[in-house]
N, C-alpha and C positions, 0 to 999 in steps of 0.2 A: 378307478385308474390310479396306478401308483405313479406319483410325481417324483421322478428322479431329478437330481441336480442338473443333469444334462437337458432333460425335458423342460424343466423350469427356465433354464437359460434360453431355450428355443422360444417359449411363450413370451418371455420378456422382449426378445428381439422382434417377434411377430407383432406384439402390441405397439412397439416403438415405430415399426414400419407403417402400421395402420394409422397411427396418430400423424405421422409425417405425411402420409397420403392424403388424409383429410385436410391437413393444413395447406398442402399444395392445391387441392381442389378449391378450398375457400379462397386462396390467393388468386387462382385463375379466374374464378367467378367474379371476384371483386375487380380484377384488372379488366375483365371484359365489360363490366358495368361502368367502370370509370371512363370519363371522357374529358374533353377540354373544359366543359362547363364547371367541373370540379377543381380544375387546376389553374384556370385563367380567370381571375376576378374581374378584369376589365381589359378590353382591347383598345389600345390607343393608336389612332390613325393620324399620321402626320401629312399635312398639306401646306404648301407654300401659300402665303397670303395673296399672291398674285393670281392664284387659280380662280377662275370665274365663279365657282360655287361658293367661295368664302366671302364674296362681296355682299351676300344677302344672308342675314342670320336665319331667315325662314328656310332657305335652301340648305344651309348647314345642318339645321335641326332635322330636315327631311332625310338627309343622307344618314345622319346619326341614328335616327329611329329605324330606318330601313335595315341598316347593318345589324342593329341590336335585335330587331325582330327576327331576322333571318338566322342569326347565330345563337340567339338565346342567352346572350350575356350582355352586360353593360358595355357601351362603346363611348369613347370620347374622341372628338375631332380636335386635334391640336394644330393651331395655325402657326406656321413658321415664317419668320420675317424674310428668310432667304434660303436658297439651296444650301448654303454653308451651314446654316442652323439645322436644316433637315438632315444633312449628312452626319453632323455631330450627334443629333438625337437618335438617329437610326443605328449608327455604329456603336453607340453606348448602350443601346437596348432600352432607352427611355420610351421609344415608340416601337410597336411591333409590326406596323404596316404603314406603307407610305406610297404616295404617287410621286414618282421621280421623273426628272428629265433623263435622257439617255446618259448624259455625262455625269450627272449627280449619282446615278445608280452605279456606274462603273467606278467612280471615285470612292463611293462608300464601300464597295466590294474590295477595292484596292487597300483601303484603310484597315478594314477589320476581317475580311473574308467571312462575314457573318450574315450576309443577306443573299437572297436569290430572287430572280424575276419570276413572278407568278403568272401574270398575263400581260400581253401587249395589246393596246387598243387598235381597232381597225377603223379607218376612215370610211366615209360613205362611198367613196370610189373603189373600195376594196384594198387600198394600200395599207401596208403594215410598217412602212418606213419610207425613207427618201434617199435620194442621191444628190450630192452636190454636183453642179454642172457648170461648164463654161459654154455659153451660147454666143454665137456671133451672127452678124448679118449674113444672110445666105449667099450673097454674091462676093463676099470677102474671100480673097485667095492668098493673102499675105501669111507668112509664118507667124506663129504665136508670139514670138519675141518682138515682132514689129507691130502687134496689135495694141490699140488703146482699149483697156478693159476697166470697167467700173465695178466697184464692190460697195456694199452698204456700210458696214461698220466692222471694226476690228474685233468686236466681241460676238459676231455672228458665226455660228458653226459652219453653215453651208456657204455663207457669203464670203468667209475669209479663213476661218481656222482650218478647214479641210483643204481648200486649195493651197493655202500657205504651207501646210505640211507636205503636200505633194510637190510643190516647187522646191522646198528645202531638201526633199529626198531625191530630186532630179527626175521624177516621173512626169513632171509637167514643166514646160519651159515658162520662164517668167516674162509676162507681157509688160507693157507700159501701164502702170496701175494708177487709178484715180479713185480716191475715197469719196463716196457720194453722201454718206450720212444716214441714208434710209433707202428702203426698197423703192419708194415712190420717186426719190431723187435719182436712183439708178435708172428707172424706166424713162424719166424725163431726159436724162443725158443721152440715152439711146435714141429716143424718138426725135431729138433735136439734131442727131447726127454727130454729136461731139465725141462719141466713143464707138468702137467697132462691135463691142459686145459687153457682156457682164457675167459675173458669177451669180448663180441662183440655186434653186433646188427644184427637183421634180419628184412627185410621189412615186414610190416603187410598189407596183402592183404585181403580185406573184403571177408569173406567166406572161406578163405584158412586155413589150419591147423597151419601154421606158425612154422614148425619144420624142414624145408628143409635146412640142414646145407650147402648145395651147394650154398645157396644164402647169406651166411655170408658176412657182410660188403657190402651188395648190389650186391654180385657176382663179385666185382672188383678184387678179388684175387683168383678167381675160379681155374685158372691154377695151382697156387702154392698149393692150398688146395687139389687138386686132387692127388698130389704126397705124401700127408701126411696120417697118420693113420686116419681111419674113426672116425667121431665125432658123439656125440649125445647131445641133449639139456638136461641139468640137471635142469636148472632154467630159468624162463622167467618173465620179468616184465609186467606190464600193458602196453597197447598201448600208444605211444606218437605220436601225429600227427606231420606232417612236418610243417615247419615254414609257417605261413599264410600271405596273403596280408591283410592289416589292414587299416581301415578307422577311422578317428576321428569322434566322435559322433556329432560334430557341423556341419558336412557336410549335405547339404539338402538331403532329402530322394530321390528325383528324380536324383540327381547326383550319389548317391550310387547305385541306380538301373542301371543307365547308365554304371557305372564302372563294375558292376557285369555282365551285358549283354556283354560288350566288352571282358571281360576275358572268358566268356562262349563260345563266338563265335571265339576266337582267334585260336584254333587248326584247325578249318575248313577254316576260312577266311584269316588267316595270319600265317600259320605254320612257315614261316621263322622268323617272329617276336617272336613266342613262343620259337624257338631255341635260340634266343638272350636273351630273358627275363628269360627263365627257361631252361638253358642248361642241367640240370640234371633231369628235369621233363617233359617228352614228352607226358604225358597223359592228359594234360589240367588241369581243375580245378573242384572242388566240393564245395558245400556250407557246411561249418562245423557246427556241433552241438556245441552250446556254452559250453556244458559240456565236450567236447572233451579235453579241456586243464586243467581240474581239477587235472589230474594225475601229472602235472608238477608244480603245485603250491608249493608243498613241496620243490622242488629243488630251487625255488626262495627264499623261506623263509630260507632255510638252507645255502644259500650262497648269498653274496652281489655282486659277480662278474658277471656282465652282458655280459662279452665278449665271453662267451662260445657259440659255434655253436650248432645247433639242435642235432647233433649226437656226 
């Protein structure tokens, strides 16, 4: 074969294309083989020290070992002294995963726009959130403005923050208010007849009516309420989801998928771990709608205090 300059030029181009093709193939194979285990040296999980699991070092170690075994990478559990510290650590990327209250999640997202809710816990009754409610003695017929209404504390989301926001917005008339100091004191005031009603919360179960007063405060005070006058719901807020498990947006997608799968399988594969990790939520987890938390945004804007728990 006679190699002309033109043919030689063609061979050079063809050889270059082959080399480039091989390089692309090698890159593609390497990319397919690469996963978060090669890019994430350690996953740091942030939990406020008030979380029940952090009270026992053995339980903390059990959670750490379970996550590490499931993910195949080292895991550290970072105890935070407050939700303010958790917000700062998550927004700055010092932790990649955290168990937030509803308000602390919304506050973190407002600060950095760098986190997203991965899963929301489900209570044993099937509820995935709650509603703040004003309940009154069933026989009361007075207008709200004439009612004597007790509330627990000024830092309670369901007992004061949400109703206060509704009253400020004009969507709820302002009754005669009495600060009780605790949920138990609220119930005592009601049972003694000193108030007409009180602010509390009801679990929000998908598909349920949400007006069963026997489930006030999650049913934890059911025995006391049974001996009191019957109640009815006079006002209810929009749904507020329970505090979510949250990931930093910098985490690789495959790690986020692995975390979600681990949480989804936990009720069946490791119910004992779920009892440690979520002692108040025995129903597992669901994937939240990003819009679920829009009802809480106003609470974050209205207050700079990030210490408040979900309810």
